[in-house]
N, C-alpha and C positions, 0 to 999 in steps of 0.2 A: 221328902226330897233330901238328897244329900249333895253337897257341893264339893268339888275337888278342883285343884289348880290345873287348868288346861294351858294357859298362856300367861307368863308372868308380866307381860306388857299390857294386858287388858284386864279390867276387873270392875266389879260393882262398886258404887259409891259407898254402900254399907249393906249389911245383911237384909235390911228391909226393902232393898231396891231390886229384888229378884222375885219373879213371878212365873208360875207355870200356866200355860194356856194349851190345853190338849196335850199333844206330844212334844210341844216346844217349851223351852225355857228362855225367857227374856230377862235381860238385866240392864239397868241404867248405869252407864259409865260416866266419866266426867266430860265426855265429848260426843256421845251418841248413845243410842239404844241398840243392843246387840241380841242376836238370836243364837242359841246353841243347837238348834235342830240340824243345821248343816254340818256342824262339827260332829254330831252323833252319826249322821248318815254317811258322811264321807271319811270318817276317821281322821278328820283334820283337827289341828289344835287351834285353828283360827276362827273365833266367833265371827258371824256375818253381821254387818251393819244393816239395821232395818229402819232407822230413823230417817225422816225426810229432811230436805234442806231446811225447812222451817224449824224442825226439831233441833238440828245442829246449830242454827242461828240462835235459837233460844238458849241452848245450853252454853253458848259462849258468854252468857251473862250470869251463869250460876254462881252462887256464893259458896265456894268450896270450904270456907271456914265453918259453914253451917251444914256441911254434908251429912251429918248424922241425923238431921231433921227430915231429910228426903225419905220418901216411901213409895211403894208400888202396890197396886190392888187390881185384881182381875174381877170384873163384874160380868159373869157369864149370862145373866138374864138380860143384859144390855148389849152383849157382844162387844165389850170394851175392856181395855186395860188402861189404867191411869198411873202416871208417874208424877208425883208432886215434888217440886223443887223450890228452894229459896233462891231468889235472884237479887242482883244488886247488893244492897246492904241488909236485906231482910234476913232475920235469923230464923224465920219460920217459912214453910212452903207458901209461896204466893202465886205460883204458876203451876198449872196442870198440863201435862203432855198427854193427850188422849188418843189412843189407837183404837180404831173401830174395825172389826172384821166381819166378813160374811161367812157364817158357818158352812154354807154349801161350797165355798171355795177352800175350805180347810181353815184351821186355826193357827197355822204357823205364822211367824212374824212377817213373812213376805207378803201376806195378804192384808196387812194393816194399812188403813188410811188415817193420817195424823191430823189432829187439830191442836191448837194451843189456846188455853183459857188463862188469861192473866187477871191480876187484881183479886185473887181468891184468898181466903184464909183457910188453907188446906192442912191444918194441923191434924195429926193422927195420934 
């Protein structure tokens, strides 16, 4: 995978917060989770928001001073993508944003159903 600048106003927290799911690329920004599949399909330079309201609320408590500790992981055997983030004053990821998809509906970000798992020790 190769990353290029599409929009200078939107970006990943760090290089470990980008994950490919099928033909889609998702990344964790400081305020939401974004999909690049629509940017590729429509020749747009605007990534599409795919995080739920719960994801956005959780990201409002992210510890941006520890942004380098955040990470993403695709678990195809579970049909899930995980984004681990430090929240509050935590210096290590303590919250997981978990997106689950149904492969029969496609694997693009728009088919994700989100849950939040708090109180984790999600160091990678």
